[in-house]
N, CA, C and O of each residue as an XYZ file, in Angstrom:
896
protein
N     -17.158      2.812      3.879
C     -17.346      3.948      4.553
C     -16.089      4.523      5.117
O     -15.911      5.727      5.298
N     -15.213      3.559      5.387
C     -13.802      4.058      5.991
C     -13.829      4.006      7.654
O     -12.950      4.505      8.356
N     -14.920      3.358      8.116
C     -14.959      3.313      9.467
C     -13.913      2.352     10.356
O     -13.548      1.259      9.923
N     -13.542      2.801     11.447
C     -12.586      1.716     12.175
C     -13.285      0.590     12.665
O     -12.601     -0.406     12.903
N     -14.574      0.532     12.878
C     -15.465     -0.777     13.228
C     -16.851     -0.582     12.683
O     -17.428      0.499     12.565
N     -17.337     -1.840     12.349
C     -18.748     -1.697     11.988
C     -19.527     -2.927     12.616
O     -19.094     -4.078     12.660
N     -20.632     -2.529     13.048
C     -21.529     -3.925     13.609
C     -22.581     -3.825     12.589
O     -23.238     -2.813     12.350
N     -22.692     -5.092     11.947
C     -23.872     -5.051     11.010
C     -24.886     -6.071     11.398
O     -25.530     -6.693     10.554
N     -25.044     -6.262     12.865
C     -26.277     -7.204     13.245
C     -27.526     -6.284     13.534
O     -28.611     -6.864     13.571
N     -27.509     -4.937     13.742
C     -28.811     -4.241     13.978
C     -29.980     -4.766     13.149
O     -29.707     -5.154     12.012
N     -31.164     -4.828     13.537
C     -32.231     -5.389     12.725
C     -32.669     -4.012     11.939
O     -33.139     -4.042     10.801
N     -32.469     -2.872     12.641
C     -33.031     -1.697     11.780
C     -32.278     -0.502     12.350
O     -31.358     -0.587     13.163
N     -32.788      0.661     11.815
C     -32.050      2.112     12.232
C     -32.246      2.381     13.674
O     -31.343      2.823     14.384
N     -33.711      2.044     14.194
C     -34.191      2.221     15.390
C     -33.323      1.407     16.355
O     -32.805      1.927     17.343
N     -33.192      0.211     16.061
C     -32.447     -0.866     16.814
C     -30.861     -0.400     17.068
O     -30.234     -0.738     18.072
N     -30.393      0.309     16.153
C     -29.260      0.802     15.961
C     -28.897      1.914     17.104
O     -28.002      1.907     17.950
N     -30.023      2.971     16.790
C     -30.051      4.022     17.781
C     -30.003      3.433     19.269
O     -29.138      3.786     20.070
N     -30.935      2.572     19.550
C     -31.113      1.990     20.776
C     -29.660      1.441     21.355
O     -29.267      1.652     22.502
N     -29.056      0.819     20.513
C     -28.008      0.027     21.218
C     -26.726      1.070     21.412
O     -25.837      0.844     22.233
N     -26.745      2.223     20.564
C     -25.885      3.127     20.791
C     -26.009      3.851     22.182
O     -25.074      3.943     22.977
N     -27.080      4.277     22.352
C     -27.657      4.825     23.745
C     -27.342      3.840     24.904
O     -26.924      4.267     25.980
N     -27.537      2.577     24.683
C     -27.232      1.656     25.536
C     -25.820      1.416     25.566
O     -25.491      0.704     26.516
N     -24.898      1.781     24.836
C     -23.570      1.496     24.898
C     -22.893      2.863     25.426
O     -21.786      2.824     25.964
N     -23.554      3.999     25.264
C     -22.767      5.314     25.682
C     -23.550      6.020     26.791
O     -23.144      7.087     27.252
N     -24.607      5.465     27.195
C     -25.428      6.307     28.395
C     -25.766      5.274     29.463
O     -25.662      4.070     29.228
N     -26.146      5.724     30.568
C     -26.830      5.105     31.645
C     -28.389      5.462     31.630
O     -28.633      6.509     31.029
N     -29.297      4.915     32.076
C     -30.481      5.400     32.087
C     -30.629      6.796     32.984
O     -30.014      6.887     34.046
N     -31.339      7.701     32.581
C     -31.519      8.858     33.073
C     -30.588     10.039     32.585
O     -30.778     11.245     32.738
N     -29.418      9.325     31.891
C     -28.504     10.584     31.305
C     -28.996     11.604     30.194
O     -29.739     11.271     29.270
N     -28.587     12.658     30.352
C     -29.165     13.760     29.347
C     -28.601     13.326     27.875
O     -27.448     12.941     27.683
N     -29.687     13.464     26.787
C     -29.256     13.271     25.693
C     -29.893     14.496     24.501
O     -31.076     14.834     24.511
N     -29.117     14.919     23.753
C     -29.815     15.907     22.884
C     -29.897     15.380     21.545
O     -28.985     14.770     20.986
N     -31.070     15.649     21.036
C     -31.419     15.036     19.786
C     -32.357     16.046     18.771
O     -32.871     17.022     19.316
N     -32.565     15.860     17.480
C     -33.031     16.578     16.613
C     -34.630     16.280     16.785
O     -35.075     15.177     16.469
N     -35.478     17.320     17.306
C     -36.726     16.970     17.519
C     -37.619     16.496     16.324
O     -37.587     17.028     15.214
N     -38.438     15.415     16.674
C     -39.133     14.875     15.512
C     -40.081     15.493     14.949
O     -40.307     15.102     13.803
N     -40.860     16.492     15.408
C     -41.726     17.536     14.785
C     -41.064     18.486     13.819
O     -41.705     19.068     12.943
N     -39.629     18.643     14.016
C     -38.895     19.592     13.158
C     -38.130     18.756     12.020
O     -37.509     19.379     11.159
N     -38.164     17.482     12.007
C     -37.442     16.815     11.050
C     -36.611     15.618     11.362
O     -36.235     14.812     10.511
N     -36.289     15.539     12.919
C     -35.562     14.498     13.406
C     -36.141     13.106     13.268
O     -37.042     12.899     12.454
N     -35.661     12.159     14.027
C     -36.110     10.800     13.963
C     -36.870     10.615     15.480
O     -36.509     11.327     16.417
N     -37.612      9.919     15.595
C     -38.471      9.709     16.994
C     -37.410      9.173     17.934
O     -37.420      9.687     19.052
N     -36.334      8.075     17.663
C     -35.525      7.683     18.626
C     -34.411      8.419     18.949
O     -33.459      7.912     19.541
N     -34.454      9.799     18.545
C     -33.480     10.554     18.993
C     -33.842     11.392     20.326
O     -33.050     11.918     21.108
N     -35.102     11.375     20.369
C     -35.309     12.159     21.744
C     -36.863     12.208     21.865
O     -37.195     12.888     22.837
N     -37.861     11.718     21.204
C     -39.209     11.475     21.383
C     -39.763     10.873     22.638
O     -39.254      9.793     22.936
N     -40.608     11.289     23.368
C     -41.051     10.791     24.606
C     -41.663      9.526     24.469
O     -41.775      8.787     25.448
N     -42.056      9.215     23.382
C     -42.941      7.956     23.207
C     -41.759      6.810     22.777
O     -42.019      5.626     22.564
N     -40.718      7.277     22.715
C     -39.437      6.143     22.386
C     -38.588      5.622     23.470
O     -38.718      6.191     24.554
N     -37.878      4.806     23.406
C     -36.981      4.566     24.441
C     -35.895      5.731     24.772
O     -35.211      5.828     25.791
N     -35.916      6.476     23.791
C     -34.927      7.846     24.150
C     -35.432      8.629     24.990
O     -34.799      9.120     25.925
N     -36.833      8.865     24.707
C     -37.429      9.852     25.819
C     -37.885      9.018     27.105
O     -38.125      9.724     28.085
N     -38.014      7.926     27.240
C     -38.591      7.217     28.389
C     -37.417      6.781     29.216
O     -37.464      6.860     30.444
N     -36.216      6.257     28.492
C     -35.176      5.868     29.587
C     -33.965      7.025     29.762
O     -33.074      6.817     30.585
N     -33.971      8.196     28.990
C     -33.195      8.849     28.986
C     -33.671     10.405     29.336
O     -34.857     10.680     29.157
N     -32.923     11.246     29.743
C     -33.266     12.663     29.994
C     -33.026     13.317     28.516
O     -31.973     13.881     28.221
N     -33.916     13.200     27.798
C     -33.826     13.538     26.350
C     -34.413     14.997     26.159
O     -35.437     15.378     26.724
N     -33.589     15.835     25.227
C     -34.157     17.297     24.789
C     -33.939     17.522     23.399
O     -32.927     17.059     22.873
N     -34.770     18.178     22.743
C     -34.857     18.262     21.386
C     -34.285     19.627     20.861
O     -34.731     20.651     21.379
N     -33.357     19.724     19.901
C     -33.429     21.026     19.264
C     -34.208     21.135     17.980
O     -34.763     20.136     17.522
N     -34.274     22.310     17.375
C     -35.202     22.534     16.341
C     -34.550     23.593     15.057
O     -33.412     24.058     15.102
N     -35.397     23.807     14.095
C     -35.142     24.573     12.969
C     -35.560     25.926     13.282
O     -36.498     26.171     14.040
N     -34.864     26.799     12.698
C     -35.130     28.483     12.917
C     -36.418     28.512     12.173
O     -36.602     27.746     11.227
N     -37.406     29.452     12.603
C     -38.746     29.788     11.820
C     -38.448     30.383     10.475
O     -39.037     30.027      9.454
N     -37.300     31.512     10.517
C     -37.291     32.222      9.265
C     -36.666     31.482      8.138
O     -36.996     31.804      6.996
N     -35.743     30.462      8.335
C     -35.166     29.774      7.010
C     -35.322     28.320      7.231
O     -34.826     27.581      6.381
N     -35.993     27.744      8.336
C     -36.111     26.293      8.411
C     -34.843     25.416      8.532
O     -34.837     24.196      8.363
N     -33.661     26.254      8.875
C     -32.346     25.293      9.186
C     -32.350     25.026     10.436
O     -33.026     25.715     11.200
N     -31.555     23.917     10.912
C     -31.183     23.894     12.352
C     -30.563     25.005     12.924
O     -29.718     25.754     12.435
N     -31.121     25.017     14.085
C     -30.709     26.359     14.856
C     -29.564     25.861     15.540
O     -29.737     25.170     16.543
N     -28.341     26.138     15.104
C     -26.993     25.880     15.777
C     -26.835     26.542     17.011
O     -26.347     25.976     17.990
N     -27.313     27.992     17.017
C     -27.202     28.332     18.404
C     -27.966     27.767     19.667
O     -27.640     27.804     20.854
N     -29.119     27.216     19.033
C     -29.928     26.641     20.080
C     -29.200     25.380     20.449
O     -29.135     25.111     21.649
N     -28.612     24.524     19.528
C     -27.836     23.351     19.837
C     -26.930     23.430     20.807
O     -26.840     22.669     21.770
N     -26.067     24.610     20.491
C     -24.924     25.035     21.514
C     -25.410     25.321     22.748
O     -25.003     24.752     23.762
N     -26.374     26.284     22.740
C     -26.930     26.505     24.105
C     -27.530     25.407     25.025
O     -27.328     25.407     26.239
N     -28.296     24.448     24.372
C     -28.751     23.359     25.007
C     -27.743     22.508     25.421
O     -27.825     22.019     26.548
N     -26.793     22.242     24.693
C     -25.638     21.483     25.009
C     -25.007     21.991     26.338
O     -24.950     21.215     27.291
N     -24.510     23.318     26.446
C     -24.109     23.802     27.378
C     -24.891     23.646     28.824
O     -24.359     23.437     29.914
N     -26.314     23.807     28.539
C     -27.130     23.856     29.666
C     -27.256     22.392     30.229
O     -27.193     22.121     31.428
N     -27.437     21.513     29.249
C     -27.805     19.923     29.813
C     -26.628     19.011     29.828
O     -26.722     17.886     30.319
N     -25.442     19.492     29.270
C     -24.226     18.520     29.178
C     -24.656     17.065     28.824
O     -24.530     16.174     29.663
N     -25.122     16.841     27.686
C     -25.715     15.638     27.440
C     -24.501     14.553     27.194
O     -23.427     14.984     26.777
N     -24.654     13.256     27.430
C     -23.724     12.318     27.020
C     -23.720     12.065     25.431
O     -22.648     11.805     24.885
N     -24.666     12.123     24.835
C     -24.752     12.100     23.384
C     -25.542     13.169     22.688
O     -26.562     13.621     23.209
N     -25.134     13.554     21.612
C     -25.789     14.640     20.749
C     -25.931     14.031     19.415
O     -24.990     13.760     18.668
N     -27.297     13.818     19.152
C     -27.494     13.230     17.654
C     -27.546     14.325     16.651
O     -28.178     15.369     16.808
N     -26.873     14.028     15.665
C     -27.163     14.621     14.301
C     -27.702     13.766     13.235
O     -27.471     12.563     13.358
N     -28.484     14.214     12.050
C     -28.884     13.278     11.172
C     -30.550     13.732     11.303
O     -31.034     14.459     12.170
N     -31.243     13.077     10.179
C     -32.601     13.512     10.325
C     -33.400     12.262      9.491
O     -32.908     11.232      9.031
N     -34.805     12.726      9.464
C     -35.638     11.693      8.802
C     -36.286     12.535      7.745
O     -36.614     11.996      6.687
N     -36.509     13.877      7.954
C     -37.241     14.900      6.918
C     -36.637     16.136      7.026
O     -37.159     17.036      7.683
N     -35.360     16.296      6.317
C     -34.889     17.426      6.369
C     -34.196     17.948      4.897
O     -33.448     17.084      4.437
N     -34.264     18.841      4.294
C     -34.142     19.283      2.942
C     -32.820     19.766      3.037
O     -32.580     20.286      1.947
N     -31.707     19.877      3.876
C     -30.468     20.470      3.608
C     -29.423     19.654      4.386
O     -29.740     18.801      5.214
N     -28.191     19.964      4.075
C     -27.099     19.201      4.919
C     -26.964     19.933      6.375
O     -27.310     21.052      6.754
N     -26.376     18.935      6.977
C     -26.016     19.586      8.433
C     -24.572     19.818      8.253
O     -23.802     19.349      7.415
N     -24.349     20.729      9.322
C     -22.856     21.109      9.496
C     -22.236     20.311     10.638
O     -22.152     20.738     11.790
N     -21.818     19.142     10.234
C     -21.316     18.077     11.020
C     -20.042     18.889     11.808
O     -19.908     18.669     13.012
N     -19.341     19.593     11.300
C     -17.919     19.945     11.872
C     -18.396     20.905     13.212
O     -17.715     20.990     14.234
N     -19.598     21.555     13.021
C     -20.101     22.646     14.110
C     -20.553     21.466     15.233
O     -20.095     21.472     16.376
N     -21.350     20.625     14.832
C     -21.444     19.515     15.819
C     -20.525     18.925     16.592
O     -20.646     18.749     17.804
N     -19.407     18.546     15.786
C     -18.049     18.041     16.514
C     -17.409     19.041     17.438
O     -16.789     18.732     18.455
N     -17.609     20.255     17.007
C     -17.022     21.379     18.080
C     -17.886     21.464     19.237
O     -17.315     21.571     20.323
N     -19.186     21.436     19.218
C     -19.904     21.419     20.479
C     -19.764     20.314     21.178
O     -19.594     20.446     22.390
N     -19.799     18.980     20.606
C     -19.419     17.834     21.345
C     -18.276     18.028     22.030
O     -18.301     17.864     23.249
N     -17.323     18.330     21.517
C     -16.064     18.657     22.184
C     -16.019     19.459     23.303
O     -15.443     19.223     24.365
N     -16.733     20.524     22.957
C     -16.789     21.563     24.141
C     -17.410     20.904     25.470
O     -16.808     20.963     26.542
N     -18.506     20.347     25.340
C     -19.313     19.755     26.395
C     -19.223     18.383     27.013
O     -19.887     17.909     27.935
N     -18.141     17.792     26.218
C     -17.630     16.281     26.584
C     -18.921     15.350     26.036
O     -19.308     14.452     26.783
N     -19.498     15.522     24.924
C     -20.636     14.574     24.543
C     -20.045     13.782     23.245
O     -19.266     14.320     22.459
N     -20.443     12.626     23.133
C     -20.449     11.766     21.874
C     -21.395     12.193     20.669
O     -22.617     12.274     20.794
N     -20.766     12.437     19.587
C     -21.255     12.769     18.410
C     -22.078     11.600     17.681
O     -21.326     10.677     17.369
N     -23.109     11.437     17.408
C     -23.750     10.242     16.934
C     -24.566     10.710     15.634
O     -25.581     11.382     15.821
N     -24.195     10.407     14.393
C     -24.663     11.030     13.153
C     -25.534      9.706     12.848
O     -25.011      8.601     12.708
N     -26.988      9.954     12.756
C     -28.008      9.045     12.156
C     -28.076      9.369     10.625
O     -28.781     10.284     10.199
N     -27.340      8.606      9.854
C     -27.360      8.742      8.548
C     -28.333      7.885      7.672
O     -28.275      7.844      6.443
N     -29.252      7.193      8.459
C     -29.996      6.163      7.539
C     -30.535      6.701      6.447
O     -30.566      6.020      5.422
N     -31.098      8.116      6.455
C     -31.915      8.515      5.274
C     -30.913      9.032      4.221
O     -31.379      9.352      3.128
N     -29.558      9.151      4.439
C     -28.697      9.620      3.322
C     -27.247      8.837      3.171
O     -26.278      9.288      2.560
N     -27.304      7.629      3.826
C     -26.027      6.659      3.797
C     -25.551      6.356      2.231
O     -24.383      6.308      1.845
N     -26.776      6.161      1.406
C     -26.498      5.940      0.170
C     -25.773      7.216     -0.773
O     -24.999      7.081     -1.720
N     -26.178      8.186     -0.315
C     -25.403      9.495     -1.079
C     -24.113      9.617     -0.481
O     -23.175     10.014     -1.173
N     -23.919      9.264      0.971
C     -22.448      9.353      1.336
C     -21.707      8.276      0.713
O     -20.566      8.570      0.357
N     -22.123      7.036      0.494
C     -21.392      6.065     -0.212
C     -20.944      6.285     -1.615
O     -19.949      5.774     -2.128
N     -21.885      7.197     -2.244
C     -21.585      7.810     -3.688
C     -20.843      8.833     -3.618
O     -20.407      9.175     -4.718
N     -20.495      9.524     -2.671
C     -19.794     10.777     -2.473
C     -20.321     11.950     -2.913
O     -19.648     12.856     -3.404
N     -21.768     11.975     -2.722
C     -22.570     13.137     -3.042
C     -23.151     13.728     -1.788
O     -24.024     14.593     -1.862
N     -22.695     13.291     -0.642
C     -23.187     14.066      0.564
C     -22.031     14.512      1.544
O     -21.075     13.738      1.479
N     -21.927     15.159      2.098
C     -20.785     15.297      3.337
C     -20.850     14.104      4.338
O     -21.782     13.768      5.068
N     -19.421     13.465      4.152
C     -19.421     12.372      4.942
C     -18.942     12.507      6.425
O     -17.871     12.965      6.821
N     -19.940     12.023      7.123
C     -19.731     12.137      8.694
C     -18.741     11.255      9.494
O     -18.259     11.513     10.596
N     -18.536     10.173      8.729
C     -17.716      9.128      9.436
C     -16.461      9.427      9.957
O     -16.145      8.776     10.953
N     -15.608     10.305      9.506
C     -14.383     10.761     10.155
C     -14.695     11.791     11.096
O     -13.751     12.272     11.722
N     -15.769     12.186     11.293
C     -15.932     13.634     12.366
C     -16.695     12.614     13.418
O     -16.024     12.539     14.447
N     -17.809     11.861     13.475
C     -18.464     11.295     14.443
C     -17.951     10.181     15.117
O     -17.266      9.345     14.528
N     -18.283     10.088     16.542
C     -17.961      9.000     17.220
C     -18.480      7.625     16.711
O     -17.780      6.635     16.494
N     -19.834      7.732     16.558
C     -20.669      6.565     15.756
C     -21.561      7.352     14.711
O     -21.944      8.521     14.748
N     -21.780      6.358     13.764
C     -22.750      6.501     12.740
C     -23.906      5.447     12.663
O     -23.563      4.281     12.469
N     -24.991      5.676     12.770
C     -25.927      4.600     12.489
C     -26.631      4.696     11.199
O     -26.812      5.800     10.687
N     -27.071      3.531     10.599
C     -27.886      3.685      9.476
C     -28.747      2.480      9.192
O     -28.667      1.471      9.894
N     -29.672      2.591      8.038
C     -30.359      1.513      7.679
C     -29.602      1.164      6.384
O     -28.894      1.929      5.729
N     -29.913     -0.287      6.103
C     -29.515     -0.669      4.759
C     -30.697     -0.714      3.470
O     -30.540     -0.920      2.267
N     -31.600     -0.508      4.057
C     -32.952     -0.717      2.955
C     -33.492      0.640      2.428
O     -34.462      0.612      1.671
N     -32.980      1.718      2.745
C     -33.627      3.115      2.519
C     -32.544      3.459      1.060
O     -32.687      2.898     -0.027
N     -31.653      4.329      1.321
C     -30.986      4.770      0.112
C     -29.999      4.053     -0.245
O     -29.399      4.458     -1.240
N     -29.562      2.946      0.328
C     -28.783      1.915     -0.099
C     -29.330      0.796     -0.593
O     -28.575     -0.065     -1.045
N     -30.515      0.631     -0.598
C     -31.399     -0.131     -1.486
C     -31.295     -1.671     -1.177
O     -31.579     -2.542     -1.999
N     -30.880     -1.890      0.033
C     -30.631     -3.437      0.190
C     -31.632     -3.993      1.147
O     -32.752     -3.489      1.237
N     -31.230     -5.108      1.928
C     -32.163     -5.749      2.905
C     -32.652     -5.010      3.973
O     -32.022     -4.078      4.473
N     -33.851     -5.417      4.383
C     -34.293     -4.764      5.773
C     -33.140     -5.044      6.657
O     -32.698     -6.189      6.744
N     -32.593     -3.978      7.367
C     -31.557     -4.050      8.610
C     -31.011     -2.508      8.775
O     -31.336     -1.469      8.200
N     -30.079     -2.783      9.762
C     -29.269     -1.631     10.158
C     -27.730     -1.943     10.172
O     -27.276     -3.059      9.921
N     -26.917     -0.759     10.516
C     -25.651     -0.820     10.967
C     -25.176      0.021     11.690
O     -25.735      1.117     11.661
N     -23.999     -0.147     12.596
C     -23.517      0.970     13.055
C     -21.900      1.149     12.912
O     -21.176      0.178     13.133
N     -21.467      2.141     12.617
C     -20.027      2.358     12.523
C     -19.552      3.186     13.573
O     -20.215      4.113     14.036
N     -18.224      2.816     14.023
C     -17.862      3.635     15.124
C     -16.423      3.579     14.969
O     -15.817      2.975     14.083
N     -15.839      4.397     16.095
C     -14.408      4.616     16.401
C     -13.838      3.175     16.943
O     -14.547      2.424     17.613
N     -12.730      2.924     16.650
C     -12.248      1.629     17.234
C     -12.294      1.304     18.693
O     -12.522      0.194     19.174
N     -12.042      2.449     19.353
C     -12.139      2.615     20.705
C     -13.544      2.143     21.552
O     -13.615      1.827     22.739
N     -14.477      2.195     20.689
C     -15.900      2.182     21.185
C     -16.448      0.580     20.435
O     -17.625      0.222     20.439
N     -15.538     -0.061     19.953
C     -16.010     -1.401     19.284
C     -16.599     -2.238     20.271
O     -17.770     -2.618     20.267
N     -15.633     -2.538     21.212
C     -16.464     -3.630     22.279
C     -17.912     -3.119     23.026
O     -18.799     -3.866     23.438
N     -17.897     -1.968     23.069
C     -19.025     -1.463     23.993
C     -20.247     -1.308     22.864
O     -21.383     -1.439     23.321
N     -20.138     -1.075     21.618
C     -21.022     -1.140     20.748
C     -21.493     -2.611     20.525
O     -22.659     -2.967     20.696
N     -20.482     -3.431     20.129
C     -20.898     -4.728     20.153
C     -21.789     -5.431     21.222
O     -22.836     -6.043     21.012
N     -21.314     -5.270     22.116
C     -21.932     -5.748     23.636
C     -23.480     -5.163     23.686
O     -24.443     -5.903     23.883
N     -23.566     -4.048     23.526
C     -24.754     -3.528     23.474
C     -25.768     -3.837     22.476
O     -26.943     -3.830     22.843
N     -25.467     -4.119     21.207
C     -26.128     -4.632     20.430
C     -26.428     -6.167     20.682
O     -27.593     -6.559     20.627
N     -25.427     -7.009     20.947
C     -25.785     -8.539     21.423
C     -24.726     -8.775     22.684
O     -23.521     -8.606     22.494
N     -25.148     -9.102     23.745
C     -26.537     -9.278     24.006
C     -27.520     -8.289     24.672
O     -28.541     -8.559     25.305
N     -26.959     -7.032     24.374
C     -27.721     -5.988     25.144
C     -29.268     -5.738     24.654
O     -30.210     -5.494     25.408
N     -29.317     -5.847     23.287
C     -30.527     -5.463     22.725
C     -31.206     -6.290     21.722
O     -32.321     -6.048     21.258
N     -30.395     -7.362     21.396
C     -30.923     -8.525     20.452
C     -30.431     -9.711     20.578
O     -29.530     -9.892     21.396
N     -30.900    -10.721     19.824
C     -30.671    -12.183     20.182
C     -29.958    -12.320     18.858
O     -28.934    -11.706     18.558
N     -30.709    -13.336     17.963
C     -30.093    -14.007     16.844
C     -29.536    -12.829     15.912
O     -30.042    -11.710     15.826
N     -28.236    -13.349     15.133
C     -27.928    -12.208     14.426
C     -28.360    -12.120     13.044
O     -28.113    -11.129     12.357
N     -29.007    -13.141     12.612
C     -29.662    -13.228     11.078
C     -28.656    -13.261     10.308
O     -28.441    -12.287      9.587
N     -27.925    -14.222     10.283
C     -26.710    -14.403      9.209
C     -27.067    -14.217      7.740
O     -26.353    -13.671      6.898
N     -28.330    -14.772      7.542
C     -28.707    -14.450      6.161
C     -29.133    -13.072      5.889
O     -29.275    -12.795      4.699
N     -29.329    -12.295      6.621
C     -29.554    -10.940      6.348
C     -28.187    -10.055      6.390
O     -28.054     -9.013      5.747
N     -27.332    -10.536      7.118
C     -26.182     -9.878      6.925
C     -25.357    -10.214      5.836
O     -24.468     -9.440      5.482
N     -25.609    -11.555      5.125
C     -24.922    -11.834      3.902
C     -25.530    -10.930      2.847
O     -24.818    -10.493      1.943
N     -26.873    -10.620      2.930
C     -27.595     -9.644      2.007
C     -27.129     -8.225      2.093
O     -27.071     -7.553      1.064
N     -26.677     -7.556      3.648
C     -26.193     -6.540      3.625
C     -24.688     -6.396      3.142
O     -24.135     -5.301      3.042
N     -24.089     -7.590      2.856
C     -22.621     -7.504      2.427
C     -22.854     -7.293      0.988
O     -22.253     -6.382      0.418
N     -23.745     -8.121      0.294
C     -23.942     -7.806     -1.069
C     -24.304     -6.398     -1.279
O     -23.575     -5.739     -2.021
N     -25.265     -5.876     -0.767
C     -25.570     -4.166     -0.831
C     -24.286     -3.351     -0.569
O     -23.970     -2.473     -1.371
N     -23.604     -3.581      0.417
C     -22.345     -2.930      0.545
C     -21.426     -2.916     -0.712
O     -20.929     -1.928     -1.253
N     -21.321     -4.102     -1.023
C     -20.562     -4.379     -2.314
C     -21.140     -3.479     -3.599
O     -20.463     -2.743     -4.317
N     -22.428     -3.710     -3.685
C     -23.061     -2.866     -4.933
C     -22.858     -1.300     -4.691
O     -22.734     -0.464     -5.587
N     -22.846     -1.051     -3.290
C     -22.692      0.702     -3.116
C     -21.420      1.094     -3.478
O     -21.161      2.297     -3.524
N     -20.526      0.203     -3.761
C     -19.041      0.542     -3.962
C     -18.948      0.858     -5.818
O     -18.070      1.492     -6.403
N     -19.846      0.353     -6.260
C     -19.783      0.460     -7.830
C     -20.046      1.681     -8.683
O     -20.851      2.505     -8.248
N     -19.475      1.886     -9.817
C     -20.112      3.010    -10.596
C     -21.428      3.128    -10.840
O     -21.942      4.239    -10.973
N     -22.146      1.961    -10.930
C     -23.438      1.672    -11.171
C     -24.366      2.339    -10.121
O     -25.339      3.042    -10.396
N     -23.984      2.062     -9.039
C     -24.568      2.688     -7.781
C     -24.332      4.192     -7.800
O     -25.269      4.980     -7.675
N     -23.262      4.520     -7.933
C     -23.142      6.015     -8.059
C     -24.027      6.831     -9.007
O     -24.733      7.774     -8.650
N     -23.923      6.410    -10.126
C     -24.946      6.973    -11.175
C     -26.287      6.852    -10.726
O     -27.063      7.745    -11.067
N     -26.705      5.923    -10.029
C     -27.980      5.667     -9.486
C     -28.316      6.811     -8.550
O     -29.348      7.473     -8.656
N     -27.429      6.998     -7.670
C     -27.583      8.101     -6.533
C     -27.501      9.474     -7.330
O     -28.163     10.448     -6.972
N     -26.694      9.496     -8.376
C     -26.571     10.880     -9.204
C     -28.160     11.244     -9.750
O     -28.651     12.372     -9.722
N     -28.714     10.226    -10.163
C     -30.183     10.412    -10.789
C     -30.918     10.581     -9.727
O     -31.835     11.360     -9.986
N     -30.944     10.153     -8.486
C     -31.877     10.351     -7.465
C     -31.617     11.973     -7.002
O     -32.575     12.709     -6.769
N     -30.502     12.341     -6.920
C     -30.337     13.889     -6.708
C     -30.674     14.753     -7.839
O     -30.944     15.919     -7.549
N     -30.711     14.426     -9.020
C     -31.166     15.232    -10.131
C     -32.689     15.188    -10.217
O     -33.283     16.187    -10.622
N     -33.416     13.988     -9.828
C     -34.666     13.999     -9.749
C     -35.202     14.606     -8.437
O     -36.376     14.973     -8.390
N     -34.449     14.717     -7.448
C     -34.945     15.649     -6.093
C     -34.961     17.011     -6.613
O     -35.943     17.736     -6.455
N     -33.822     17.415     -7.276
C     -33.726     18.737     -7.648
C     -34.904     19.320     -8.600
O     -35.417     20.427     -8.440
N     -35.240     18.420     -9.586
C     -36.366     18.739    -10.359
C     -37.585     18.843     -9.695
O     -38.378     19.755     -9.927
N     -37.805     17.832     -8.763
C     -39.109     17.987     -7.868
C     -38.945     19.205     -7.221
O     -40.002     19.837     -7.256
N     -38.035     19.806     -6.634
C     -37.968     21.240     -5.817
C     -38.162     22.215     -6.608
O     -38.985     23.087     -6.329
N     -37.276     22.240     -7.984
C     -37.710     23.233     -8.881
C     -39.051     23.309     -9.213
O     -39.528     24.439     -9.324
N     -39.744     22.367     -9.390
C     -41.230     22.300     -9.835
C     -42.045     22.910     -8.719
O     -42.836     23.827     -8.940
N     -41.852     22.409     -7.550
C     -42.464     22.839     -6.404
C     -42.447     24.331     -6.047
O     -43.433     24.937     -5.628
N     -40.911     25.010     -6.308
C     -40.758     26.463     -6.102
C     -41.713     27.085     -7.156
O     -42.644     27.823     -6.830
N     -41.430     26.748     -8.428
C     -42.366     27.279     -9.500
C     -43.859     27.215     -9.257
O     -44.605     28.137     -9.588
N     -44.290     26.071     -8.654
C     -45.590     26.201     -8.337
C     -46.054     27.153     -7.189
O     -47.086     27.817     -7.287
N     -45.286     27.183     -6.160
C     -45.615     28.192     -4.938
C     -45.461     29.705     -5.721
O     -46.317     30.581     -5.592
N     -44.614     29.818     -6.297
C     -44.453     31.261     -7.193
C     -45.530     31.518     -7.946
O     -45.956     32.672     -7.988
N     -46.156     30.486     -8.672
C     -47.600     30.852     -9.378
C     -48.711     31.128     -8.580
O     -49.602     31.933     -8.850
N     -48.595     30.224     -7.299
C     -49.570     30.338     -6.338
C     -49.476     31.792     -5.880
O     -50.423     32.570     -5.996
N     -48.581     32.046     -5.483
C     -48.394     33.446     -4.870
C     -48.627     34.618     -5.842
O     -49.144     35.666     -5.455
N     -48.260     34.428     -7.035
C     -48.629     35.420     -8.054
C     -50.249     35.762     -8.178
O     -50.645     36.582     -9.007
């Protein structure tokens, strides 16, 4: 992914997000994330998770008219709450995010940009999705979703944050590093750099487009 530093110890994407907040925030600090009910992940701001329980977490939403992330709302909430962290990334969202717009907002309010790419890291690895690694301060991911590897997570970050991230993972949030799982992650990352993996991701995108086209046709027939 071309990151300056990587931690491959996190047990999952949720653990990775928890460690990032541990590294970049103090309890009670404001955090801005993509609301779970609109497509984000619970660990970005949901009250039932550590994000909502230990931090002053606020959520942004999609617009009703086109179901795209409301970047005007993101900017407004960022200016109002001055969050330490702004999460971009999603669990259930059908479009790309404007990472450059998120970067500009973070720079304006002094927030760290954290991109949760757990659900599209395989597409990033294959060059089929906008790459947030060069823009974000931190990227979190899972290895078992679109990368297709062993159960686990990883954190990519700028070099200046390496010590803080590593200390937040261990001893901050976890114990045993699970070397056998880390070895499996290494195999996964190796496979993700191959032409065969890219072809697999191309088939994934093609299949998703066919499903979307069929759904659009079904909706049209239903409306008709």
